[in-house]
mmCIF file of the C-alpha atoms, coordinates in Angstrom:
data_MODEL
# 
_entry.id   MODEL 
# 
loop_
_atom_site.group_PDB 
_atom_site.id 
_atom_site.type_symbol 
_atom_site.label_atom_id 
_atom_site.label_alt_id 
_atom_site.label_comp_id 
_atom_site.label_asym_id 
_atom_site.label_entity_id 
_atom_site.label_seq_id 
_atom_site.pdbx_PDB_ins_code 
_atom_site.Cartn_x 
_atom_site.Cartn_y 
_atom_site.Cartn_z 
_atom_site.occupancy 
_atom_site.B_iso_or_equiv 
_atom_site.pdbx_formal_charge 
_atom_site.auth_seq_id 
_atom_site.auth_comp_id 
_atom_site.auth_asym_id 
_atom_site.auth_atom_id 
_atom_site.pdbx_PDB_model_num 
ATOM 1   C CA . MET A 1 1   ? -0.263 -0.004 -0.639  1.00 0.00 ? 1   MET A CA 1 
ATOM 2   C CA . GLU A 1 2   ? 1.203  3.401  -0.920  1.00 0.00 ? 2   GLU A CA 1 
ATOM 3   C CA . LEU A 1 3   ? 0.968  6.268  1.894   1.00 0.00 ? 3   LEU A CA 1 
ATOM 4   C CA . PRO A 1 4   ? -0.427 9.185  0.436   1.00 0.00 ? 4   PRO A CA 1 
ATOM 5   C CA . PHE A 1 5   ? 2.036  11.751 2.360   1.00 0.00 ? 5   PHE A CA 1 
ATOM 6   C CA . ILE A 1 6   ? 6.088  12.678 1.422   1.00 0.00 ? 6   ILE A CA 1 
ATOM 7   C CA . PHE A 1 7   ? 7.949  12.243 5.164   1.00 0.00 ? 7   PHE A CA 1 
ATOM 8   C CA . GLY A 1 8   ? 11.598 13.492 4.929   1.00 0.00 ? 8   GLY A CA 1 
ATOM 9   C CA . LYS A 1 9   ? 10.858 16.804 2.686   1.00 0.00 ? 9   LYS A CA 1 
ATOM 10  C CA . LEU A 1 10  ? 9.153  19.771 2.302   1.00 0.00 ? 10  LEU A CA 1 
ATOM 11  C CA . ALA A 1 11  ? 6.037  18.051 1.206   1.00 0.00 ? 11  ALA A CA 1 
ATOM 12  C CA . LYS A 1 12  ? 5.317  20.758 -2.071  1.00 0.00 ? 12  LYS A CA 1 
ATOM 13  C CA . GLY A 1 13  ? 2.264  21.460 -4.986  1.00 0.00 ? 13  GLY A CA 1 
ATOM 14  C CA . ASN A 1 14  ? -0.623 19.142 -4.610  1.00 0.00 ? 14  ASN A CA 1 
ATOM 15  C CA . MET A 1 15  ? 1.084  16.782 -1.589  1.00 0.00 ? 15  MET A CA 1 
ATOM 16  C CA . PHE A 1 16  ? 0.464  20.391 0.278   1.00 0.00 ? 16  PHE A CA 1 
ATOM 17  C CA . THR A 1 17  ? -2.791 20.519 2.084   1.00 0.00 ? 17  THR A CA 1 
ATOM 18  C CA . ASN A 1 18  ? -4.914 21.581 4.078   1.00 0.00 ? 18  ASN A CA 1 
ATOM 19  C CA . ARG A 1 19  ? -3.271 23.889 7.037   1.00 0.00 ? 19  ARG A CA 1 
ATOM 20  C CA . GLU A 1 20  ? -5.343 27.012 5.475   1.00 0.00 ? 20  GLU A CA 1 
ATOM 21  C CA . LYS A 1 21  ? -5.842 29.079 9.161   1.00 0.00 ? 21  LYS A CA 1 
ATOM 22  C CA . GLU A 1 22  ? -2.288 28.976 10.207  1.00 0.00 ? 22  GLU A CA 1 
ATOM 23  C CA . ILE A 1 23  ? -1.284 29.670 6.073   1.00 0.00 ? 23  ILE A CA 1 
ATOM 24  C CA . GLU A 1 24  ? -3.401 32.784 6.866   1.00 0.00 ? 24  GLU A CA 1 
ATOM 25  C CA . GLN A 1 25  ? -1.971 33.714 9.826   1.00 0.00 ? 25  GLN A CA 1 
ATOM 26  C CA . LEU A 1 26  ? 2.322  33.098 8.423   1.00 0.00 ? 26  LEU A CA 1 
ATOM 27  C CA . LEU A 1 27  ? 0.863  35.825 6.083   1.00 0.00 ? 27  LEU A CA 1 
ATOM 28  C CA . ASN A 1 28  ? -0.418 38.049 8.473   1.00 0.00 ? 28  ASN A CA 1 
ATOM 29  C CA . ASN A 1 29  ? 2.534  37.704 10.326  1.00 0.00 ? 29  ASN A CA 1 
ATOM 30  C CA . PHE A 1 30  ? 5.024  38.290 7.017   1.00 0.00 ? 30  PHE A CA 1 
ATOM 31  C CA . ARG A 1 31  ? 2.768  41.420 6.191   1.00 0.00 ? 31  ARG A CA 1 
ATOM 32  C CA . TYR A 1 32  ? 3.351  43.211 9.014   1.00 0.00 ? 32  TYR A CA 1 
ATOM 33  C CA . GLY A 1 33  ? 6.801  41.969 10.564  1.00 0.00 ? 33  GLY A CA 1 
ATOM 34  C CA . ILE A 1 34  ? 5.197  39.998 13.749  1.00 0.00 ? 34  ILE A CA 1 
ATOM 35  C CA . ASN A 1 35  ? 8.263  37.565 14.941  1.00 0.00 ? 35  ASN A CA 1 
ATOM 36  C CA . THR A 1 36  ? 6.692  33.610 15.690  1.00 0.00 ? 36  THR A CA 1 
ATOM 37  C CA . VAL A 1 37  ? 8.144  30.940 16.153  1.00 0.00 ? 37  VAL A CA 1 
ATOM 38  C CA . LEU A 1 38  ? 6.287  27.428 15.300  1.00 0.00 ? 38  LEU A CA 1 
ATOM 39  C CA . ILE A 1 39  ? 6.796  25.069 18.315  1.00 0.00 ? 39  ILE A CA 1 
ATOM 40  C CA . SER A 1 40  ? 5.917  20.924 17.278  1.00 0.00 ? 40  SER A CA 1 
ATOM 41  C CA . PRO A 1 41  ? 7.330  17.431 17.301  1.00 0.00 ? 41  PRO A CA 1 
ATOM 42  C CA . ARG A 1 42  ? 9.759  16.968 14.337  1.00 0.00 ? 42  ARG A CA 1 
ATOM 43  C CA . ARG A 1 43  ? 7.374  16.431 11.040  1.00 0.00 ? 43  ARG A CA 1 
ATOM 44  C CA . TRP A 1 44  ? 4.650  17.883 11.732  1.00 0.00 ? 44  TRP A CA 1 
ATOM 45  C CA . GLY A 1 45  ? 5.142  19.678 8.211   1.00 0.00 ? 45  GLY A CA 1 
ATOM 46  C CA . LYS A 1 46  ? 6.511  23.205 9.765   1.00 0.00 ? 46  LYS A CA 1 
ATOM 47  C CA . SER A 1 47  ? 9.271  23.277 7.698   1.00 0.00 ? 47  SER A CA 1 
ATOM 48  C CA . SER A 1 48  ? 7.097  22.713 5.217   1.00 0.00 ? 48  SER A CA 1 
ATOM 49  C CA . LEU A 1 49  ? 4.145  25.449 6.213   1.00 0.00 ? 49  LEU A CA 1 
ATOM 50  C CA . ILE A 1 50  ? 6.684  28.166 6.243   1.00 0.00 ? 50  ILE A CA 1 
ATOM 51  C CA . ALA A 1 51  ? 7.866  27.559 2.645   1.00 0.00 ? 51  ALA A CA 1 
ATOM 52  C CA . LYS A 1 52  ? 3.967  27.145 1.660   1.00 0.00 ? 52  LYS A CA 1 
ATOM 53  C CA . ALA A 1 53  ? 4.004  30.684 2.473   1.00 0.00 ? 53  ALA A CA 1 
ATOM 54  C CA . SER A 1 54  ? 6.916  32.155 1.823   1.00 0.00 ? 54  SER A CA 1 
ATOM 55  C CA . GLU A 1 55  ? 5.666  30.728 -1.639  1.00 0.00 ? 55  GLU A CA 1 
ATOM 56  C CA . ILE A 1 56  ? 2.887  32.625 -1.366  1.00 0.00 ? 56  ILE A CA 1 
ATOM 57  C CA . ILE A 1 57  ? 3.487  35.970 0.416   1.00 0.00 ? 57  ILE A CA 1 
ATOM 58  C CA . GLN A 1 58  ? 6.939  36.858 -2.550  1.00 0.00 ? 58  GLN A CA 1 
ATOM 59  C CA . GLN A 1 59  ? 4.167  36.334 -5.612  1.00 0.00 ? 59  GLN A CA 1 
ATOM 60  C CA . SER A 1 60  ? 0.944  38.941 -3.628  1.00 0.00 ? 60  SER A CA 1 
ATOM 61  C CA . ALA A 1 61  ? 4.000  41.070 -2.411  1.00 0.00 ? 61  ALA A CA 1 
ATOM 62  C CA . PRO A 1 62  ? 6.843  41.589 -4.548  1.00 0.00 ? 62  PRO A CA 1 
ATOM 63  C CA . ASP A 1 63  ? 8.796  44.264 -1.864  1.00 0.00 ? 63  ASP A CA 1 
ATOM 64  C CA . ILE A 1 64  ? 8.625  41.751 1.000   1.00 0.00 ? 64  ILE A CA 1 
ATOM 65  C CA . ARG A 1 65  ? 11.166 38.674 0.415   1.00 0.00 ? 65  ARG A CA 1 
ATOM 66  C CA . VAL A 1 66  ? 11.005 36.419 2.955   1.00 0.00 ? 66  VAL A CA 1 
ATOM 67  C CA . ILE A 1 67  ? 14.692 34.223 4.120   1.00 0.00 ? 67  ILE A CA 1 
ATOM 68  C CA . ASN A 1 68  ? 14.871 30.844 4.813   1.00 0.00 ? 68  ASN A CA 1 
ATOM 69  C CA . ILE A 1 69  ? 17.934 29.647 6.448   1.00 0.00 ? 69  ILE A CA 1 
ATOM 70  C CA . ASP A 1 70  ? 18.345 25.746 7.816   1.00 0.00 ? 70  ASP A CA 1 
ATOM 71  C CA . LEU A 1 71  ? 20.652 25.835 10.922  1.00 0.00 ? 71  LEU A CA 1 
ATOM 72  C CA . PHE A 1 72  ? 20.485 22.032 10.900  1.00 0.00 ? 72  PHE A CA 1 
ATOM 73  C CA . ASN A 1 73  ? 24.579 20.947 9.959   1.00 0.00 ? 73  ASN A CA 1 
ATOM 74  C CA . ILE A 1 74  ? 25.992 24.799 11.029  1.00 0.00 ? 74  ILE A CA 1 
ATOM 75  C CA . ARG A 1 75  ? 27.959 24.436 14.217  1.00 0.00 ? 75  ARG A CA 1 
ATOM 76  C CA . THR A 1 76  ? 29.424 27.944 14.672  1.00 0.00 ? 76  THR A CA 1 
ATOM 77  C CA . ASP A 1 77  ? 28.811 31.528 14.017  1.00 0.00 ? 77  ASP A CA 1 
ATOM 78  C CA . GLU A 1 78  ? 31.313 31.829 11.315  1.00 0.00 ? 78  GLU A CA 1 
ATOM 79  C CA . GLU A 1 79  ? 28.846 29.304 9.356   1.00 0.00 ? 79  GLU A CA 1 
ATOM 80  C CA . PHE A 1 80  ? 25.833 30.924 10.465  1.00 0.00 ? 80  PHE A CA 1 
ATOM 81  C CA . TYR A 1 81  ? 26.970 34.338 9.511   1.00 0.00 ? 81  TYR A CA 1 
ATOM 82  C CA . LYS A 1 82  ? 28.228 33.294 5.524   1.00 0.00 ? 82  LYS A CA 1 
ATOM 83  C CA . GLU A 1 83  ? 25.323 31.518 5.370   1.00 0.00 ? 83  GLU A CA 1 
ATOM 84  C CA . LEU A 1 84  ? 23.013 34.665 6.875   1.00 0.00 ? 84  LEU A CA 1 
ATOM 85  C CA . ALA A 1 85  ? 25.175 36.730 3.944   1.00 0.00 ? 85  ALA A CA 1 
ATOM 86  C CA . GLU A 1 86  ? 24.855 34.568 1.553   1.00 0.00 ? 86  GLU A CA 1 
ATOM 87  C CA . LYS A 1 87  ? 21.459 34.116 1.479   1.00 0.00 ? 87  LYS A CA 1 
ATOM 88  C CA . ILE A 1 88  ? 20.629 37.998 2.685   1.00 0.00 ? 88  ILE A CA 1 
ATOM 89  C CA . LEU A 1 89  ? 22.097 38.881 -1.128  1.00 0.00 ? 89  LEU A CA 1 
ATOM 90  C CA . LEU A 1 90  ? 20.541 35.811 -2.979  1.00 0.00 ? 90  LEU A CA 1 
ATOM 91  C CA . SER A 1 91  ? 17.417 37.347 -2.233  1.00 0.00 ? 91  SER A CA 1 
ATOM 92  C CA . THR A 1 92  ? 17.305 41.178 -2.735  1.00 0.00 ? 92  THR A CA 1 
ATOM 93  C CA . SER A 1 93  ? 19.778 40.654 -5.259  1.00 0.00 ? 93  SER A CA 1 
ATOM 94  C CA . GLY A 1 94  ? 18.670 39.119 -9.589  1.00 0.00 ? 94  GLY A CA 1 
ATOM 95  C CA . VAL A 1 95  ? 22.107 38.605 -10.798 1.00 0.00 ? 95  VAL A CA 1 
ATOM 96  C CA . PHE A 1 96  ? 25.984 38.816 -9.443  1.00 0.00 ? 96  PHE A CA 1 
ATOM 97  C CA . ALA A 1 97  ? 26.579 41.955 -10.709 1.00 0.00 ? 97  ALA A CA 1 
ATOM 98  C CA . GLU A 1 98  ? 23.637 43.445 -8.558  1.00 0.00 ? 98  GLU A CA 1 
ATOM 99  C CA . ILE A 1 99  ? 25.507 41.052 -5.818  1.00 0.00 ? 99  ILE A CA 1 
ATOM 100 C CA . THR A 1 100 ? 28.460 42.553 -6.042  1.00 0.00 ? 100 THR A CA 1 
ATOM 101 C CA . GLN A 1 101 ? 27.472 46.048 -5.894  1.00 0.00 ? 101 GLN A CA 1 
ATOM 102 C CA . ASN A 1 102 ? 25.594 44.846 -2.516  1.00 0.00 ? 102 ASN A CA 1 
ATOM 103 C CA . VAL A 1 103 ? 28.935 43.719 -1.739  1.00 0.00 ? 103 VAL A CA 1 
ATOM 104 C CA . LYS A 1 104 ? 30.898 46.724 -2.673  1.00 0.00 ? 104 LYS A CA 1 
ATOM 105 C CA . GLN A 1 105 ? 27.985 48.870 -1.549  1.00 0.00 ? 105 GLN A CA 1 
ATOM 106 C CA . PHE A 1 106 ? 27.944 47.358 2.656   1.00 0.00 ? 106 PHE A CA 1 
ATOM 107 C CA . PHE A 1 107 ? 30.493 45.819 3.097   1.00 0.00 ? 107 PHE A CA 1 
ATOM 108 C CA . LYS A 1 108 ? 33.392 47.751 4.562   1.00 0.00 ? 108 LYS A CA 1 
ATOM 109 C CA . LYS A 1 109 ? 34.786 45.930 7.376   1.00 0.00 ? 109 LYS A CA 1 
ATOM 110 C CA . ILE A 1 110 ? 35.120 42.567 5.953   1.00 0.00 ? 110 ILE A CA 1 
ATOM 111 C CA . ILE A 1 111 ? 36.407 42.191 2.721   1.00 0.00 ? 111 ILE A CA 1 
ATOM 112 C CA . PRO A 1 112 ? 34.003 38.468 1.391   1.00 0.00 ? 112 PRO A CA 1 
ATOM 113 C CA . LYS A 1 113 ? 35.919 36.382 -1.537  1.00 0.00 ? 113 LYS A CA 1 
ATOM 114 C CA . ILE A 1 114 ? 33.249 35.433 -3.669  1.00 0.00 ? 114 ILE A CA 1 
ATOM 115 C CA . SER A 1 115 ? 32.971 32.869 -5.804  1.00 0.00 ? 115 SER A CA 1 
ATOM 116 C CA . PHE A 1 116 ? 29.619 31.795 -8.101  1.00 0.00 ? 116 PHE A CA 1 
ATOM 117 C CA . SER A 1 117 ? 28.252 29.215 -10.951 1.00 0.00 ? 117 SER A CA 1 
ATOM 118 C CA . PRO A 1 118 ? 26.892 30.965 -14.141 1.00 0.00 ? 118 PRO A CA 1 
ATOM 119 C CA . GLY A 1 119 ? 24.197 29.409 -15.468 1.00 0.00 ? 119 GLY A CA 1 
ATOM 120 C CA . GLN A 1 120 ? 19.957 28.271 -15.073 1.00 0.00 ? 120 GLN A CA 1 
ATOM 121 C CA . ASP A 1 121 ? 19.957 28.559 -11.201 1.00 0.00 ? 121 ASP A CA 1 
ATOM 122 C CA . MET A 1 122 ? 22.996 30.589 -10.001 1.00 0.00 ? 122 MET A CA 1 
ATOM 123 C CA . GLU A 1 123 ? 25.763 28.933 -7.636  1.00 0.00 ? 123 GLU A CA 1 
ATOM 124 C CA . PHE A 1 124 ? 27.009 31.221 -5.551  1.00 0.00 ? 124 PHE A CA 1 
ATOM 125 C CA . SER A 1 125 ? 29.069 31.608 -2.142  1.00 0.00 ? 125 SER A CA 1 
ATOM 126 C CA . ILE A 1 126 ? 31.226 34.156 -0.136  1.00 0.00 ? 126 ILE A CA 1 
ATOM 127 C CA . SER A 1 127 ? 34.470 32.887 2.004   1.00 0.00 ? 127 SER A CA 1 
ATOM 128 C CA . LEU A 1 128 ? 34.634 34.920 5.104   1.00 0.00 ? 128 LEU A CA 1 
ATOM 129 C CA . ASP A 1 129 ? 38.424 35.979 7.966   1.00 0.00 ? 129 ASP A CA 1 
ATOM 130 C CA . LYS A 1 130 ? 36.732 33.884 9.921   1.00 0.00 ? 130 LYS A CA 1 
ATOM 131 C CA . GLU A 1 131 ? 38.803 36.398 12.449  1.00 0.00 ? 131 GLU A CA 1 
ATOM 132 C CA . GLU A 1 132 ? 37.094 39.861 10.678  1.00 0.00 ? 132 GLU A CA 1 
ATOM 133 C CA . VAL A 1 133 ? 34.052 38.055 11.103  1.00 0.00 ? 133 VAL A CA 1 
ATOM 134 C CA . LEU A 1 134 ? 34.617 37.260 14.972  1.00 0.00 ? 134 LEU A CA 1 
ATOM 135 C CA . LYS A 1 135 ? 35.316 41.314 14.862  1.00 0.00 ? 135 LYS A CA 1 
ATOM 136 C CA . GLN A 1 136 ? 32.741 42.709 13.271  1.00 0.00 ? 136 GLN A CA 1 
ATOM 137 C CA . PRO A 1 137 ? 29.420 40.448 13.172  1.00 0.00 ? 137 PRO A CA 1 
ATOM 138 C CA . ASP A 1 138 ? 27.104 43.515 13.095  1.00 0.00 ? 138 ASP A CA 1 
ATOM 139 C CA . GLU A 1 139 ? 28.392 44.574 9.298   1.00 0.00 ? 139 GLU A CA 1 
ATOM 140 C CA . ILE A 1 140 ? 26.901 40.913 8.806   1.00 0.00 ? 140 ILE A CA 1 
ATOM 141 C CA . LEU A 1 141 ? 24.016 41.025 11.349  1.00 0.00 ? 141 LEU A CA 1 
ATOM 142 C CA . ASP A 1 142 ? 22.546 44.565 10.148  1.00 0.00 ? 142 ASP A CA 1 
ATOM 143 C CA . LEU A 1 143 ? 23.022 43.196 6.015   1.00 0.00 ? 143 LEU A CA 1 
ATOM 144 C CA . ALA A 1 144 ? 20.140 42.701 6.182   1.00 0.00 ? 144 ALA A CA 1 
ATOM 145 C CA . GLU A 1 145 ? 18.605 46.319 7.371   1.00 0.00 ? 145 GLU A CA 1 
ATOM 146 C CA . ASN A 1 146 ? 20.306 48.015 5.461   1.00 0.00 ? 146 ASN A CA 1 
ATOM 147 C CA . ILE A 1 147 ? 20.020 46.383 1.826   1.00 0.00 ? 147 ILE A CA 1 
ATOM 148 C CA . ALA A 1 148 ? 16.059 46.369 2.913   1.00 0.00 ? 148 ALA A CA 1 
ATOM 149 C CA . LYS A 1 149 ? 16.462 50.284 3.195   1.00 0.00 ? 149 LYS A CA 1 
ATOM 150 C CA . SER A 1 150 ? 18.064 50.833 0.353   1.00 0.00 ? 150 SER A CA 1 
ATOM 151 C CA . LYS A 1 151 ? 15.575 48.596 -1.680  1.00 0.00 ? 151 LYS A CA 1 
ATOM 152 C CA . HIS A 1 152 ? 13.011 49.620 -0.572  1.00 0.00 ? 152 HIS A CA 1 
ATOM 153 C CA . ILE A 1 153 ? 11.368 46.268 0.706   1.00 0.00 ? 153 ILE A CA 1 
ATOM 154 C CA . SER A 1 154 ? 11.341 44.269 3.245   1.00 0.00 ? 154 SER A CA 1 
ATOM 155 C CA . ILE A 1 155 ? 12.716 41.083 4.303   1.00 0.00 ? 155 ILE A CA 1 
ATOM 156 C CA . ARG A 1 156 ? 11.767 38.720 6.985   1.00 0.00 ? 156 ARG A CA 1 
ATOM 157 C CA . ILE A 1 157 ? 14.613 35.618 7.911   1.00 0.00 ? 157 ILE A CA 1 
ATOM 158 C CA . CYS A 1 158 ? 13.056 32.434 8.606   1.00 0.00 ? 158 CYS A CA 1 
ATOM 159 C CA . ILE A 1 159 ? 15.062 30.904 10.831  1.00 0.00 ? 159 ILE A CA 1 
ATOM 160 C CA . ASP A 1 160 ? 14.625 26.198 10.702  1.00 0.00 ? 160 ASP A CA 1 
ATOM 161 C CA . GLU A 1 161 ? 16.454 24.044 13.261  1.00 0.00 ? 161 GLU A CA 1 
ATOM 162 C CA . PHE A 1 162 ? 17.447 27.424 15.775  1.00 0.00 ? 162 PHE A CA 1 
ATOM 163 C CA . GLN A 1 163 ? 17.632 25.072 18.326  1.00 0.00 ? 163 GLN A CA 1 
ATOM 164 C CA . ASN A 1 164 ? 21.361 24.029 16.972  1.00 0.00 ? 164 ASN A CA 1 
ATOM 165 C CA . ILE A 1 165 ? 22.465 28.081 17.869  1.00 0.00 ? 165 ILE A CA 1 
ATOM 166 C CA . ALA A 1 166 ? 23.346 25.361 21.532  1.00 0.00 ? 166 ALA A CA 1 
ATOM 167 C CA . TYR A 1 167 ? 26.297 23.583 19.262  1.00 0.00 ? 167 TYR A CA 1 
ATOM 168 C CA . PHE A 1 168 ? 28.137 27.107 19.337  1.00 0.00 ? 168 PHE A CA 1 
ATOM 169 C CA . ASP A 1 169 ? 30.839 28.216 21.122  1.00 0.00 ? 169 ASP A CA 1 
ATOM 170 C CA . ASP A 1 170 ? 28.786 30.931 23.235  1.00 0.00 ? 170 ASP A CA 1 
ATOM 171 C CA . PRO A 1 171 ? 25.508 29.708 22.742  1.00 0.00 ? 171 PRO A CA 1 
ATOM 172 C CA . LEU A 1 172 ? 23.823 32.865 24.959  1.00 0.00 ? 172 LEU A CA 1 
ATOM 173 C CA . ALA A 1 173 ? 26.206 35.599 23.238  1.00 0.00 ? 173 ALA A CA 1 
ATOM 174 C CA . THR A 1 174 ? 25.228 34.279 19.866  1.00 0.00 ? 174 THR A CA 1 
ATOM 175 C CA . GLN A 1 175 ? 21.421 35.088 20.709  1.00 0.00 ? 175 GLN A CA 1 
ATOM 176 C CA . LYS A 1 176 ? 21.919 37.913 22.595  1.00 0.00 ? 176 LYS A CA 1 
ATOM 177 C CA . LYS A 1 177 ? 23.888 39.093 18.712  1.00 0.00 ? 177 LYS A CA 1 
ATOM 178 C CA . THR A 1 178 ? 21.874 38.062 16.483  1.00 0.00 ? 178 THR A CA 1 
ATOM 179 C CA . GLN A 1 179 ? 18.016 40.172 17.555  1.00 0.00 ? 179 GLN A CA 1 
ATOM 180 C CA . ILE A 1 180 ? 18.309 41.230 14.041  1.00 0.00 ? 180 ILE A CA 1 
ATOM 181 C CA . THR A 1 181 ? 15.270 43.904 13.078  1.00 0.00 ? 181 THR A CA 1 
ATOM 182 C CA . LEU A 1 182 ? 14.175 43.748 9.849   1.00 0.00 ? 182 LEU A CA 1 
ATOM 183 C CA . ALA A 1 183 ? 13.523 47.256 8.031   1.00 0.00 ? 183 ALA A CA 1 
ATOM 184 C CA . ASN A 1 184 ? 10.544 48.109 6.733   1.00 0.00 ? 184 ASN A CA 1 
ATOM 185 C CA . PRO A 1 185 ? 10.227 51.304 4.878   1.00 0.00 ? 185 PRO A CA 1 
# 
C-alpha cells in the first residue's frame, strides 16, 4: 500500500494540503513583521508550512523578501554568518553584478571573497575571514536591514533548526548578538 504522505522532504504542490488557518496567520505575520516561533514535534510539517507561506507572500507582495536559513548543519558562529550573508545577498539580488554591487556598497570592514557558477541556477558562495567576522559581526547582522532600506523592501528571515545554536561556542552570546531587526521602509 502506497502512503499518501511525504516524509523527510518538503511537501510541495498538491502534496501540501489543508493548513489554511496556519498559512493565513503566517502571511499576516510576514506582512506586519511579527516575530513568530513555530513549535511542534519533528516531522509535523513546520518547514513545509513556512515554505508554502514564503512562496505565497513573495508572489502576492513583491516588496517582501523571505529568506529561509536551515541551521541543521551549522555548528559555529562563522558558518551562521556566512550562510546569513549568502542568503541575504542571493534573495535581494537578481544577477551576479547586483550581488557584487551590494557587497561593495554594504561591506566596509569585512572583505568577502565571492565565487559563483553562471547558469540557469546561479550558484553563489562567499568566503569570510573568520577573525574579521568575529570582530565585526554587526556588518553581517545589519546587512538585511541596510539592503532593505536601500531597496525599499521588507525582509523576513526564517530560521529552521534554531536550536542548533546550542552547538556554538557561546550560544547565549550568539543569541543576544543575532536579535536581527528587519527594516520596513
